[in-house]
Structures are given as structure tokens and as C-alpha cells.
C-alpha positions in Angstrom: 0.0 0.2 0.0 3.0 2.3 0.8 4.1 2.1 -2.7 1.0 3.4 -4.3 2.5 6.8 -3.3 1.0 10.3 -3.6 -1.1 9.6 -6.7 -3.0 6.9 -4.4 -3.6 9.4 -1.7 -5.0 11.9 -4.2 -7.6 9.2 -5.4 -8.4 8.9 -1.8 -8.9 12.4 -1.3 -11.2 12.5 -4.1 -13.3 9.9 -2.7 -13.6 11.6 0.6 -14.5 14.8 -1.1 -17.4 13.1 -3.2 -18.8 11.9 0.1 -18.5 15.0 2.0 -21.9 16.3 1.8 -23.5 13.1 3.3 -20.9 12.8 6.0 -21.2 14.3 9.6 -17.6 15.2 10.7 -16.2 14.2 13.9 -15.3 16.9 16.3 -11.8 17.4 17.2 -11.5 18.7 20.7 -8.5 20.4 22.7 -6.0 17.8 24.1 -7.9 14.8 22.5 -6.1 12.6 20.1 -8.7 11.1 17.5 -7.8 8.1 15.3 -9.1 8.2 11.7 -9.1 5.1 9.7 -8.1 4.9 6.3 -9.1 6.0 3.5 -9.6 9.1 5.9 -12.4 11.7 6.2 -13.3 14.9 8.0 -13.1 16.6 11.5 -14.6 19.7 12.8 -13.0 22.2 14.8 -15.8 24.7 16.4 -14.3 27.9 15.8 -15.3 31.7 15.3 -13.6 34.1 13.3 -10.2 35.0 14.6 -9.9 32.0 16.6 -6.2 30.4 16.8 -5.8 26.6 16.4 -2.8 24.5 16.3 -2.2 20.4 16.0 -0.6 17.8 14.5 -1.4 14.7 12.4 0.6 11.7 12.7 0.6 9.0 9.8 3.6 7.3 10.5 5.6 6.1 7.4 2.6 6.3 5.2 2.0 9.4 2.7 -0.4 11.8 4.0 -2.7 14.4 2.3 -4.3 17.0 4.4 -6.0 20.2 4.1 -8.1 22.9 5.8 -11.7 23.7 4.5 -13.8 26.6 5.3 -17.2 26.1 6.9 -19.0 25.9 3.5 -16.4 23.1 2.5 -14.3 25.4 0.1 -10.6 24.8 0.4 -8.9 27.0 2.7 -5.3 25.8 3.3 -3.3 22.8 2.0 -1.2 21.4 4.8 0.6 18.6 2.9 0.4 16.5 -0.1 2.2 13.2 0.4 4.7 13.9 3.4 5.2 11.2 6.0 5.7 11.3 9.6 4.2 13.8 11.7 2.5 17.1 10.0 2.1 20.2 12.4 -0.7 22.7 11.5 -1.5 26.1 12.5 -4.5 28.4 11.4 -6.7 31.7 12.5 -10.2 30.8 11.6 -11.8 32.9 8.9 -15.4 32.0 9.9 -17.8 29.9 12.0 -16.2 26.3 11.9 -13.2 24.9 10.6 -12.8 21.5 8.7 -9.7 19.2 8.6 -9.8 16.8 5.6 -7.3 14.1 5.7 -6.5 10.9 3.6 -3.9 8.2 3.8 -3.7 4.5 3.3 -3.7 3.5 6.9 -4.8 4.9 10.3 -4.0 8.5 11.4 -3.9 10.1 14.7 -5.1 13.9 14.9 -4.5 16.0 18.1 -5.6 19.7 18.7 -2.9 20.9 20.8 -3.8 24.5 21.1 -7.2 26.4 21.0 -7.1 30.2 21.7 -10.3 32.3 21.3 -9.8 35.4 19.8 -10.6 37.5 23.0 -7.7 35.4 24.8 -5.2 36.5 22.5 -3.5 38.9 24.9 0.2 38.2 25.4 1.2 37.4 28.9 2.6 40.1 31.1 6.5 40.7 30.0 8.9 39.5 32.4 11.1 42.0 34.0 14.7 42.1 34.9 13.9 44.1 37.9 12.1 42.3 40.7 10.5 45.4 42.1 9.4 46.3 38.7 7.8 42.9 38.3 5.9 43.2 41.7 4.5 46.7 40.6 3.2 45.1 37.3 1.5 42.7 39.4 0.2 45.3 41.6 -1.2 47.5 38.9 -2.8 44.2 37.3 -4.6 43.6 40.7 -6.0 47.1 40.5 -3.3 48.8 42.7 -1.7 52.1 42.3 2.0 53.4 42.0 1.9 55.6 45.0 4.0 53.3 47.5 6.4 52.7 44.8 7.3 56.0 44.2 7.1 56.9 47.9 10.0 54.4 48.4 12.1 55.4 45.6 11.7 59.2 46.9 13.1 58.0 50.2 16.0 55.7 49.1 16.9 57.5 45.7 17.3 56.4 42.2 18.4 54.6 40.0 17.0 51.5 41.5 19.7 48.8 42.0 18.9 45.3 42.9 20.8 41.8 43.4 19.2 39.3 41.2 20.1 35.6 40.6 21.6 37.0 37.2 23.6 39.7 39.0 23.1 43.4 39.7 20.4 45.2 37.8 20.3 49.0 37.5 16.9 50.6 36.6 16.5 54.0 35.4 13.0 55.8 36.2 11.1 58.9 35.4 7.4 59.7 36.7 4.8 61.1 34.6 6.0 61.8 31.1 3.1 62.1 28.7 4.8 60.9 25.4 8.4 59.4 25.9 11.5 59.6 27.9 15.0 58.7 26.9 18.1 57.9 28.9 21.2 60.2 28.0 24.3 58.0 28.9 24.0 55.0 30.8 25.1 51.2 30.5 23.6 50.8 26.9 26.4 53.1 25.5 24.0 55.1 23.5 20.7 57.2 23.8 17.9 54.7 25.0 14.2 54.7 25.2 12.5 54.2 28.3 9.5 51.7 28.4 6.2 52.8 29.9 4.7 50.2 32.5 1.2 49.9 31.1 -0.7 52.9 31.3 0.7 54.1 34.7 3.0 57.0 35.2 6.0 54.7 35.6 8.7 55.0 32.8 11.6 52.6 33.3 14.6 50.7 31.6 16.6 48.1 33.3 20.3 47.0 32.5 22.3 44.2 34.0 25.7 46.1 35.1 29.0 45.0 36.8 29.6 45.4 40.3 32.2 48.1 39.6 29.9 50.3 37.6 30.5 54.3 37.9 28.5 56.4 35.4 26.9 59.9 34.9 23.6 60.2 33.0 20.5 62.5 32.4 16.9 61.8 31.4 15.1 63.7 28.8 11.3 63.5 29.2 8.9 64.4 26.2 11.5 65.0 23.6 9.8 66.6 20.4 9.5 64.5 17.3 10.3 67.0 14.9 9.7 67.1 11.2 13.4 66.9 10.4 16.3 64.7 9.3 17.6 61.9 11.6 20.4 63.8 13.0 18.3 66.9 14.0 15.7 64.6 15.6 18.4 62.8 17.5 19.9 65.9 18.9 16.5 67.3 20.1 17.1 65.3 23.3 19.3 68.2 24.5 16.4 70.4 24.8 15.0 68.4 27.6 17.8 66.3 29.0 18.3 66.9 32.6 19.2 65.5 36.0 17.2 62.8 37.6 15.0 64.5 40.1 15.2 61.6 42.6 18.9 61.1 42.3 21.0 61.8 45.3 24.3 62.4 43.6 24.2 65.5 41.2 27.2 66.5 39.3 28.5 69.1 39.5 26.7 69.8 42.6 26.7 73.5 42.0 25.4 73.3 38.6 23.3 76.3 38.0 20.2 74.4 37.0 18.8 70.9 36.4 19.7 70.9 32.7 23.3 71.8 33.6 23.7 69.0 36.1 24.0 65.2 35.6 23.1 62.3 38.0 25.6 60.0 39.0 25.8 56.4 40.4 28.9 54.5 41.9 28.6 51.0 42.9 30.7 50.0 46.1 33.2 48.0 43.8 33.8 50.9 41.5 37.7 51.8 41.8 38.8 54.6 43.9 39.6 57.9 41.9 42.9 59.3 43.2 43.2 62.9 43.8 39.2 63.2 44.1 37.9 65.2 45.8 40.9 67.4 46.1 42.5 68.2 49.5 41.7 71.5 51.1 45.1 72.5 51.0 45.5 72.0 47.3 47.0 75.3 45.9 48.1 75.2 42.1 49.4 78.2 40.6 47.6 79.1 37.2 49.3 80.8 34.4 47.3 81.9 31.2 49.0 83.2 27.9 47.7 83.5 24.3 49.1 81.0 21.9 48.8 82.1 18.4 49.7 79.5 15.9 51.0 80.4 12.5 50.4 76.8 11.3 46.9 76.6 12.5 46.0 80.1 11.6 44.4 80.5 15.0 44.8 81.5 18.5 43.5 80.3 22.0 44.2 81.0 25.6 46.5 78.3 27.1 46.3 77.4 30.8 49.5 76.3 32.7 48.7 74.8 36.1 51.8 74.0 38.2 52.6 73.3 42.0 53.5 76.5 44.2 57.2 76.6 44.1 58.2 73.8 41.9 61.7 73.6 40.5 62.0 73.4 36.8 65.1 71.9 36.9 63.8 68.9 39.0 64.3 65.8 36.9 61.3 64.1 38.2 59.0 66.9 36.6 56.3 65.8 34.4 55.0 68.0 31.6 51.2 67.1 30.6 49.6 68.4 27.5 45.8 67.9 28.2 43.2 68.1 25.3 39.9 69.5 25.8 41.4 71.6 28.5 38.6 73.8 29.3 36.5 70.5 30.3 39.5 69.2 31.9 39.6 72.1 34.1 35.6 72.4 34.7 34.5 69.1 34.6 37.3 67.2 36.7 39.0 70.1 38.5 42.2 68.8 37.0 44.8 71.5 38.6 43.4 70.9 42.1 43.5 67.1 41.4 47.1 67.1 40.3 48.3 69.3 43.2 46.6 66.8 45.5 48.3 64.0 43.9 51.6 65.5 44.3 51.1 66.6 47.8 50.0 63.0 48.8 53.1 61.7 47.2 51.3 59.7 44.3 52.9 62.1 41.8 55.9 63.9 41.3 55.5 67.6 40.4 53.3 67.9 37.4 52.9 70.9 35.0 49.5 70.7 33.5 49.4 72.5 29.8 45.4 72.8 29.4 44.6 73.3 25.5 41.1 74.3 24.8 39.3 73.0 21.7 37.9 76.4 20.2 34.5 74.7 19.6 33.1 71.4 18.2 34.0 72.3 14.6 37.6 73.2 15.1 37.9 70.2 17.6 36.7 67.9 15.0 39.1 69.2 12.5 42.2 69.4 14.6 42.1 66.2 16.9 41.6 63.4 14.4 44.9 62.7 12.8 45.8 66.2 11.9 49.4 66.7 11.1 49.5 70.4 11.0 47.9 70.3 14.5 50.6 67.8 15.7 53.3 70.2 14.2 52.1 73.2 16.0 52.1 71.3 19.3 55.5 70.1 18.9 57.2 73.0 17.0 55.3 76.0 18.4 53.6 75.4 21.7 56.1 73.0 23.4 59.0 75.7 22.9 56.7 78.4 24.2 55.9 76.6 27.3 59.5 75.6 27.8 60.7 79.2 27.6 57.9 80.4 29.8 58.4 78.1 32.5 62.4 78.0 32.2 62.8 74.2 31.7 64.1 71.9 29.1 61.5 69.2 28.3 62.5 65.6 28.5 60.2 63.5 26.1 60.3 60.6 28.5 58.6 63.0 31.1 56.2 64.7 28.7 52.9 63.1 28.2 49.7 63.7 25.9 46.6 63.0 27.5 42.8 63.2 26.4 39.7 61.6 25.9 37.5 60.7 22.8 38.9 62.6 20.1 41.6 63.6 22.5 42.5 60.2 23.2 42.8 59.6 19.5 45.1 62.7 19.2 47.3 61.8 21.9 48.2 58.8 19.9 48.4 60.3 16.5 50.6 63.3 17.8 53.0 60.9 19.4 53.2 59.0 16.2 54.1 62.1 14.4 56.5 63.6 17.0 57.8 60.9 19.3 61.1 63.1 19.7 58.8 65.7 21.6 56.2 63.4 23.4 57.3 60.1 24.8 54.2 59.2 26.6 50.6 58.7 25.6 47.5 58.6 28.1 44.5 57.9 25.8 41.1 57.5 27.5 38.2 56.3 25.4 40.0 57.1 22.3 37.9 57.3 19.1 40.1 54.7 17.3 37.2 53.8 15.1 38.2 56.8 13.3 39.8 56.8 9.7 40.7 59.7 7.4 37.9 60.2 4.8 37.9 57.7 1.9 40.2 55.4 3.9 38.3 52.0 4.4 39.8 49.9 7.4 40.9 46.4 6.3 40.1 44.3 9.3 42.2 46.7 11.7 41.7 50.3 12.8 43.5 52.9 10.9 45.8 54.1 13.7 46.4 50.7 14.7 47.6 49.9 11.2 49.9 53.0 11.1 51.6 52.0 14.3 51.7 48.5 12.9 53.5 49.7 9.5 56.4 51.6 11.3 59.3 50.9 13.2 58.8 50.9 17.0 59.1 54.4 18.6 60.3 55.4 21.8 56.8 55.9 23.3 54.9 54.6 26.5 51.2 53.9 26.4 48.2 54.0 28.8 45.1 52.8 27.1 41.7 52.8 28.8 38.1 52.2 27.7 34.7 51.7 29.2 33.0 48.5 29.0 29.8 50.1 28.0 31.5 51.7 24.9 30.5 49.0 22.5 29.9 49.3 18.7 26.3 49.9 16.8 25.0 48.6 13.8 27.7 46.3 13.2 30.4 49.0 13.4 33.3 48.4 16.0 33.2 50.8 19.0 35.6 52.3 21.3 36.2 49.3 23.5 36.9 47.0 20.7 39.1 49.2 18.6 41.0 50.3 21.8 41.7 46.5 22.5 42.9 46.3 18.8 45.5 48.9 19.0 46.5 47.6 22.4 47.2 44.2 20.8 49.0 45.7 18.0 51.1 48.0 20.1 52.2 44.9 22.3 53.2 42.7 19.4 55.3 45.7 18.1 57.0 45.7 21.6 55.7 49.0 22.9 55.0 49.2 26.9 51.3 49.3 27.1 49.1 49.6 30.2 45.6 48.7 29.7 42.7 49.1 31.9 38.9 49.0 31.3 36.1 50.4 33.5 32.5 49.6 34.3 31.4 52.9 32.6 30.9 54.4 29.3 31.9 57.7 27.5 32.1 59.8 30.5 34.1 62.6 32.3 33.1 61.0 35.5 35.0 57.8 34.5 37.9 59.8 33.0 38.3 61.7 36.1 39.9 58.3 37.5 41.3 57.3 34.5 43.4 60.4 34.1 44.6 60.0 37.7 45.4 56.4 37.6 47.1 56.6 34.1 49.5 59.2 35.4 50.3 57.4 38.4 50.9 54.2 36.4 53.2 56.3 34.1 55.1 58.5 36.5 54.1 57.4 40.0 56.7 56.0 42.5 56.3 52.5 41.3 56.3 53.2 37.7 59.1 51.7 35.8 60.9 54.4 33.6 
């Protein structure tokens, strides 16, 4: 009988079809297996429009033909035409009643595994990484309110931090937005939309985080959805981004308003940040002068910050060129921090050369791989600083330090002028960058440049945040910094690597700068 194949099955189907009007179909009920003898027949599933059904037909090694019919007997859906073994079926009914017609040369077992009426087709409550959000969802489902939830958070502060079987979970929250809320900063490494809990006043987003997390963030409620291009719509977040009103740790604490303050969170295992806060007796001496560069065709005010009464002939003296100098001074109080580290014996005397960026357009032009900018630093600014201070710079005691594009510039300036700058401290360097028109061949551009040249007399500290991941298939800062690290080590460069439980964040860089300088020039550092 098996050898009769599909043609025989089709003949059987024709027989069952010819007798269908006289046949009273057996009913197929949920969870009940019905055995249908050869040559086959009809089974009825009682449905209404929109009901969901799923089941299976087991015919063993016999070829099976099966189809679903509408309530009037018209063909609705072919399930199989000659398959053997088990045939699964799923369908949404389009009317009152659904017929299943089957045919095979032997007995067949039919089971209805699932029947979901249209009114019951509602997804179950979504599980939440946060136990307290899950509990609140249950409270709301039972007719409760969010009042006790918000009262607890007002007392303890936000973000919500919980220990779960999967590890530490951090939940960011906003109360009462009308349209949307977005997280600016945070563990995702990008702007992330918060979810609304049902129709409540709770907006939230949870993240698993490492035990050593430190970060700063803002929340942006009700961002306007502008009739504009994608970039304009994206930067609209800056119109409403502000501190978290329930967070207990604003930064800077004396920011003039909520839009000019971030909120911060530091977990207990986050590394200490040497020199922060600065000691009360920190008393660095500032000296400011105008640096006019013929090479760059512009001028800017340079700030020098130095220990009071330092000796320019001291062989231990460190000369630190710091990019984004205005932010180094305002965001992380570099002069007081360095003076504190010197007073505490963690660093020898350090003279900081704070180089401002002159705005985002100039910064984006000068810092990424700009030979003219590198020449201006080595051939114009460095000699002026040396003459002003009365010292003879030693490249082994001179360091370039910066974050993001500043971290990239630290590496590329040293690559061009190792005779002037013998140390690089790159924090979250933008090593994804390549000159326009250059396509990376599996290795970041700057890493490839170092790989292609003879080893230079330069030492490196490279740092990145573990949240600084790539997007849309493009490697991020963490991955490209690791690639540069590996290339440098293969070439024989001294490289110190550190990653942090944080993101692209001045709060993280504050500690990374201090730790990096100590690693290069502290008492235990190797020359």
C-alpha cells in the first residue's frame, strides 16, 4: 500500500470529497487525540472568526494528504500532499467552524494541541529584569496604584539597584511623562528609550551591570518628534535632557540648573579615584597666555597649572599636555587634582598644559589625525611653554593625554612627533576613526599606522569603558582600543591597559586620568 504513493492518496482525497456532503464530521477537541481510519475523512473544529488553532497529524511512514476547509467546504489551506511522519498545522479561523480533511492508506492520529479564542489572544505580562518592577506590574494588574512604589524611591533615591540571581540590575526611572523618556548616557552606550509600565506613570529601563559600575547620566522626558532629518531629531534630546529628580548625587553639585547637572551612580566595587576630591590645601598656581599658531592660523588661551614653588630643573618633573583643557578644568578640576596627587606623594610635580578646543567644529578638524595640529604642538606650543617655565623638556617625562577625540590625538601626535612626546594617555580614544575615504581592512587605521612603522620610544596607557560598544555592526571604542593595544604589544611597546565599568563619561575619565598618570610616573612606575 505504501508503494501506491501520492497518486493513491490523491485518489483517496477525491473519494472523501465526493462523500463529504453526506458525512457528519467528527469533532476535534483540545488535547484529545482522534484516530481516523483509512482512507480518511473529515474532522470539525468549532471556531469563530479569529480563533487560533494548532495541532498535528501522525501518519507514521504512510504518505499523507491533508487540507483545511472553510465552513462551506471550500478549500482554505493545503497542509501536506504526500508527506510522511508528523505534520503540524496552525491556522486562524476565518469563519464559524473549520474542517480538516485527511487521507492516507492507513490509520492517522489527529491531536488539537492549542485553541485560543480571539478574545484570549493577549500576550502574558512581560517578565522584567527588575524584581520591583515585576512586583509593581502585579500590583497594577490587581487594581493597585504606583503611590507606594514612588514613595519608596523618593526615600531611597534612584536609579533602582537590585541584586538578582543573574547579578546586579540597575533600573532608571521617570515619573509622569506624557509621550516618551530617553536615557542620555547609561550602560547601553547610546541614547535609549525608556518603556512605560502599562498605562501607569512609571517609565523605566533596566540593565544588567558589573559590580564596579560608575557612570553619569541625564533623563530627557517628552522629547519633541520634529519634522526634520534624523540627526536633528536625535539631538533634540538636548532640549529636555536634565538631572534625575530622585537621584541623590548631582554632578556638578553647584550646577546652575537641572539642565546643567548630571546625575551619578557609583557602586561599592567601583575603583577609587585618586586625587578626588582634592585636599583642602591644594593650591595650584595658574598661568595663562595666548598661543597664536601660524601653522593653524588661529589662537587660543593656554592655561598652565603647576605646583606652587616647583623647581623647573627637577628631573622628576612631568609636563602634561591635556586636550579639551576647558573641560579638564571645569568637569574634573584637573589642577587641584594634580596638586593633591603631588602633595600626597602619588605623583612627582606635574605642570599641566590645558589646551582648549575652540568649539566642536575646530575640535573635529584639529584632533583626529591632523598633522598640522601635531606640528603646531611640537614645534610651536612646546617651545613656548618651555621658555615660559624655564625648563628643558624631556620627552620621557612629557605626556599627551585626552579623551575621545583627545585620546585619538594623543596617539597620533606622538606617532608624528615621538622626539617631543614620549608618553600617551588615551582615555576612550576614538580609534574607530579613519581619514575620509580610507576603508579599514580589518584593523583600525591608527593601529595599522603603528603596525607599519618601526617601534618608537613611546609608552602607552590605554583605557576604555566596558559600555563603549559598537552599533549597527561597526566596532566601538572598546573593541578598537583593544585592537590598538594588541598591535602595540606585538610591536614591543610598553602598554598599560585598563577598562572600566562605565561609558563615554567624564566621571570615569576623572579617575582614569589620575590612575594613568600614576601608572606612568608614580613612585612605582618603571621608566
